[in-house]
C-alpha positions in Angstrom: 0.1 0.0 0.0 1.2 3.6 -0.7 1.9 5.3 2.5 0.3 8.6 1.5 -3.0 6.7 1.5 -2.6 5.9 5.1 -2.8 9.5 6.3 -6.4 9.5 5.9 -6.3 7.6 9.3 -3.5 9.8 11.0 -1.6 10.1 13.1 0.9 7.5 11.7 3.7 5.9 13.6 6.8 4.6 11.8 10.4 3.5 12.6 13.7 3.9 10.9 16.4 1.1 10.7 19.7 0.8 9.0 21.2 -2.1 7.2 23.9 -4.2 9.0 27.5 -3.4 8.1 29.0 -5.2 5.0 30.9 -7.6 7.1 27.7 -8.7 9.1 25.1 -11.2 7.8 21.9 -9.7 6.7 20.2 -12.0 9.2 21.6 -9.9 11.9 18.8 -7.3 11.3 16.0 -9.9 11.6 15.7 -9.8 15.3 15.3 -6.0 15.1 12.6 -6.3 12.5 10.8 -9.0 14.4 10.5 -6.8 17.4 9.5 -3.7 15.5 7.0 -5.6 13.5 5.2 -6.8 16.8 4.6 -3.1 17.5 2.5 -2.9 14.3 3.9 0.3 12.9 2.3 1.9 9.7 5.5 1.5 7.9 9.3 0.8 8.5 12.0 2.9 6.6 15.3 1.4 5.6 18.2 3.9 5.2 20.5 3.8 2.2 23.8 4.3 4.1 25.4 7.8 3.9 27.7 6.9 1.0 25.3 4.5 -0.8 27.7 1.5 0.1 24.8 -0.3 1.5 22.3 0.4 -1.1 21.9 -3.3 -2.3 20.9 -4.3 1.3 18.2 -1.6 1.5 16.1 -3.1 -1.2 16.8 -6.5 0.1 15.6 -5.5 3.5 12.7 -3.5 2.4 11.6 -6.6 0.3 11.9 -8.8 3.5 9.7 -6.1 5.5 7.0 -6.3 2.7 6.9 -9.9 1.7 7.9 -11.7 5.0 6.3 -9.4 7.6 3.4 -7.9 5.7 4.4 -4.2 6.6 5.0 -1.4 4.2 8.6 -0.4 3.9 9.9 2.9 2.9 13.3 2.4 1.0 15.7 5.2 0.9 17.6 6.2 -2.3 20.1 9.0 -2.8 20.8 11.3 -5.6 24.7 11.8 -5.3 27.0 9.2 -6.7 24.2 7.6 -8.7 23.8 7.9 -12.5 20.3 7.4 -14.2 21.1 3.8 -14.9 21.9 3.2 -11.3 18.6 4.6 -10.3 16.6 2.7 -12.9 18.3 -0.5 -11.9 17.6 0.1 -8.3 14.0 1.3 -8.7 13.1 -1.5 -10.9 14.4 -3.9 -8.3 12.3 -2.4 -5.7 9.2 -2.6 -8.2 9.8 -6.2 -8.8 9.8 -6.8 -5.0 6.4 -5.1 -4.5 8.1 -2.1 -2.8 5.8 1.0 -3.5 7.3 3.7 -1.2 10.6 5.5 -1.7 12.4 8.2 0.4 14.3 10.4 -2.0 17.2 12.0 -0.7 20.3 13.9 -1.8 22.7 11.9 0.2 25.8 13.2 1.8 28.6 15.1 -0.2 31.6 13.7 1.6 34.9 15.4 1.0 37.1 13.5 -1.4 34.3 11.8 -3.2 33.7 12.3 -6.9 31.3 14.9 -8.2 27.8 14.1 -8.6 26.8 12.1 -11.7 23.4 12.8 -13.1 21.7 14.3 -10.1 23.1 17.0 -7.8 19.8 17.5 -5.7 17.0 15.3 -4.3 14.7 17.5 -6.3 16.1 16.4 -9.6 15.9 12.7 -8.7 12.3 13.1 -7.6 11.5 14.5 -11.0 13.4 11.8 -12.8 11.5 9.1 -10.9 8.2 10.7 -11.6 9.0 11.2 -15.4 10.2 7.6 -15.7 7.6 5.7 -13.6 4.6 8.2 -13.2 2.6 7.1 -10.1 4.0 3.7 -9.6 5.6 4.9 -6.4 4.7 7.0 -3.4 7.6 9.3 -3.1 8.7 10.9 0.3 11.0 13.8 0.9 13.1 15.2 3.7 12.5 18.6 5.2 14.1 20.6 7.8 12.4 22.5 10.6 15.4 24.4 11.6 16.7 24.9 8.0 19.2 22.7 6.1 22.6 23.1 7.6 23.9 24.1 4.0 21.1 26.5 3.3 22.1 30.3 3.5 18.8 31.0 5.2 15.3 29.4 6.1 13.6 31.3 3.2 15.9 29.7 0.6 15.5 26.3 2.2 11.7 26.7 1.9 11.9 27.7 -1.8 13.7 24.6 -2.6 11.3 22.5 -0.4 8.5 23.9 -2.7 10.4 23.0 -5.9 10.8 19.4 -4.2 7.1 19.2 -3.6 6.1 20.4 -6.9 8.1 17.8 -8.6 6.2 15.1 -7.2 6.6 14.4 -3.4 3.6 12.8 -1.7 4.6 13.5 1.9 7.5 14.7 4.0 9.5 13.6 7.0 11.4 16.2 9.2 15.0 16.0 10.2 15.2 15.4 14.0 14.5 18.2 16.3 14.4 18.6 20.1 12.4 21.7 20.6 8.8 21.4 19.2 8.7 25.3 18.7 10.8 24.8 15.5 8.3 22.2 14.2 5.2 24.6 14.9 7.0 27.5 13.2 7.9 25.5 10.3 4.4 24.0 9.9 3.1 27.5 9.9 5.3 28.6 7.1 4.4 25.6 5.0 0.7 26.6 5.4 1.6 30.1 4.4 3.2 28.7 1.3 0.2 26.5 0.5 2.1 23.2 1.1 -0.6 20.9 2.1 0.9 17.5 1.9 1.3 15.4 5.1 4.4 16.0 7.4 5.6 13.4 9.9 7.8 14.8 12.7 11.1 13.0 13.1 12.0 12.3 16.7 15.2 10.6 17.9 15.1 9.3 21.5 18.7 10.0 22.9 20.4 7.0 24.4 24.0 8.1 23.8 25.5 11.5 24.5 28.5 11.2 22.1 26.3 9.8 19.4 23.7 12.6 19.5 26.4 15.4 19.7 28.1 13.8 16.6 24.7 13.7 14.7 23.5 17.1 15.7 26.9 18.7 14.6 26.4 17.2 11.2 22.8 18.3 10.8 22.8 21.5 12.8 19.8 20.6 15.1 19.6 22.6 18.3 19.7 20.9 21.7 17.8 22.7 24.4 19.8 23.6 27.4 17.3 21.5 29.7 18.4 18.4 27.7 21.9 19.3 27.7 21.6 19.0 31.5 20.0 15.7 31.4 22.7 14.4 29.1 25.5 15.7 31.3 23.9 14.3 34.4 23.3 10.8 33.2 25.9 10.3 30.6 27.8 7.8 32.8 24.9 5.7 33.4 23.4 4.1 30.3 20.2 3.0 31.5 19.4 6.3 33.3 20.2 8.2 30.1 18.1 6.0 28.0 15.1 6.3 30.4 15.6 10.2 30.4 15.9 10.1 26.6 12.7 8.0 26.3 10.8 10.3 28.8 12.0 13.6 26.7 11.0 12.1 23.5 7.6 11.0 24.9 6.9 14.4 26.1 7.8 15.8 22.6 5.6 13.2 20.9 2.5 13.7 23.3 2.8 17.5 22.7 2.9 17.0 18.9 0.1 14.6 18.7 -2.0 16.8 20.9 -1.4 19.6 18.4 -2.7 17.5 15.3 0.6 16.3 13.8 0.2 14.1 10.7 2.5 11.4 12.2 5.7 10.5 14.2 8.7 8.9 12.5 11.1 7.4 15.3 14.7 7.3 14.5 15.4 4.4 16.7 18.8 3.5 15.6 18.1 -0.2 15.4 17.0 -0.2 19.2 13.6 -2.0 19.2 13.5 -1.8 23.0 13.5 2.0 22.7 10.6 1.9 20.2 8.7 -0.3 22.5 8.9 1.8 25.4 7.8 4.9 23.5 5.0 3.0 21.7 3.8 1.8 25.2 4.0 5.4 26.6 1.8 6.8 23.9 -0.5 3.9 23.5 -3.6 5.4 25.0 -3.0 8.6 23.3 -2.8 7.1 20.0 -5.8 4.9 20.5 -7.8 7.9 21.6 -6.8 9.8 18.4 -7.5 6.9 16.1 -10.9 6.3 17.6 -11.9 10.0 17.0 -12.7 10.4 20.8 -10.8 13.7 20.8 
């Protein structure tokens, strides 16, 4: 099923996983999928790897999620370092494996890597897939409540987002954020620009201080002072930091759900136990929203 069609029964809940390293067997991801599938998400997304090096595993894992577990996958694909023929080969492999949903990303421009081949931006790849395959696929795109780290300003970032949407994106997933104010301001700007497609809020529960500092330094996401205090206080106690991170993410999510967000996309970093805790924490809230009692 195309994910865009699911938003008629919003809010959605979804999880993101990444493929095992090249030197690890593909089966090492099965336990993670088993546990996430048990939580009955609306879909599971599978990353492409920053350099595309694990791209072959993305389609394979997405196919397993679809055909073995009966859950709709969202397979990532990146623009940089891929030619038109590379993309055709990958997209047709997805189609042959009943994968209907693709998250189209630019991908990371790494220093020392060759220049882009046929695509420099995600918008160009979105347009190419639409031109080649019409409506065979539901296409998702990324968006940035705090502005893309490489954008000169937020207005320019929104201009390029408009181009991305007009090229054929069906729904959007935000980059992680830790202050909901950024999301609400961003959502207001989208409405002002008549961007009406669904937007899922991307939330990353923090379970590792060094990891989140590395990720936020790469993407430019702001960490509020109150959460910096939490990380500093519990960084030496793994379980305490995990519990605090889950509590913080839960608070964010309940606030977003209560404000009518289209869905929550959890960057769970292949930690199904974290997804389970948060899912349990918001279970009654989701049930109430889905039933229409509020």
